[in-house]
N, C-alpha and C positions, 0 to 999 in steps of 0.2 A: 393165407392164414390171417389170424387176428392181428399180428404185428404189422403186416402190409396194409390192412384196412385202417388201422390206427394212424399210420403215417399219413394217409390221405386226408385226415380230418384235423390232425394236430398242427400246432404252429410249426413244429419241427420235431426232430428226434435226435437223440444221442445214442449211437451204437457203440456198445462196449466190445472189446476184442480179447478173446482168450489168448490169441497169439501174442498180443502186446503184454498181457499179464505174464506169459511165459518168459518174455524178454525183460521183465522187471520194470515195465513202463506203467506208472500209476499217475493219475487215473488212466485206465486203459481205453481211452476214447478213440475210436476209429474215425479220424477226421475226414477220411475219404467217403465214408458211408453215412456220416452224420450231416444234418442240414437244419437250417433255420429259415423260415419264410420271412422273418422280420429283419434279418441282418442288414439288408440294404436300406431299411428304414431307420435303423438306429446307429449306423456307422457311416463315416464319410467315404468318399471315393478312394482316397489314398489307402485307408484301412482295408477296404474291399480288394483293391489291387494287390496289396501285400498278402492278404489271406489267399487269394486265388493263385498267386505265384507259389506260395508255400505248398498249397494242395497240388499244384502241377508238378513241382519238384518231387514231392513225396510220392505222387502217383507214378512218376517215371521210375523212381527207385523200386517200388513194388512190382511194376510191370517187368522190370529187367533184373529182378533180384536173383533169379537162378543163373542167368548169364554172368552176372557179376561174381557170384559165389564160386562158380566153376572155372572162372578165369577166361570165359569165352568172349567177354566184351573187350573191345579194343579201344583204349583211350583215344579220343579225337574223332571217333565215329559219329558222336552226337554231342555237340557243345552244351546243350541243355542238360543232358544226362551227366556229362562231366562235371558241370557245376553242382548238380544234386549230389553226386558221389562225394565231391569235395566238402559238402556241407552236411553230410549224413550224420556225423556225430553231434554236430550243433543242433540239427533238427531233432534228433532223438532226445537230446537234453532239453530242448524247448518243450517237448511234449510231456516231460516228467514234472511232477510237482511233489515235493516231499510232504507227507502227511503232517498236519499241524502247522505248516507254514502258509501264511496268507500271502498270495501274490498280488501286488498292486497292479491294477488295470493298465495304467499309463506306462509303468515299467515293462509290463508284458508286451504292450504294443510297441514300445521302443525296441525290445529284443526282436520282435517279428520284423520290424522295418530293417534293422541291421542285418538280419539273416537273409532277407530277400532282396537286398540292394546289390 
């Protein structure tokens, strides 16, 4: 459809998530489905590595969400998933921004670094 065709010619795209809205996460940007073609040109390697780790942890949480919710996941089965589970609340908080509050880029980057170390 039109959205898919637009993605192929635009610099990037931001995908909004109804599910995130339901959880009270604003802005409801789905970081796993959103992309930028210029990120590598406007950020340094360290920033890119932290962003990729965040996306990897967030992806692991989403992929295993049902197992975690029903208690079928056994802690220790996957160290990366264990780390993501331990940081879930902080990750959700990182994705939220209160309306009317302007977040400083360098402070946000520092939060990302602390979250992914």
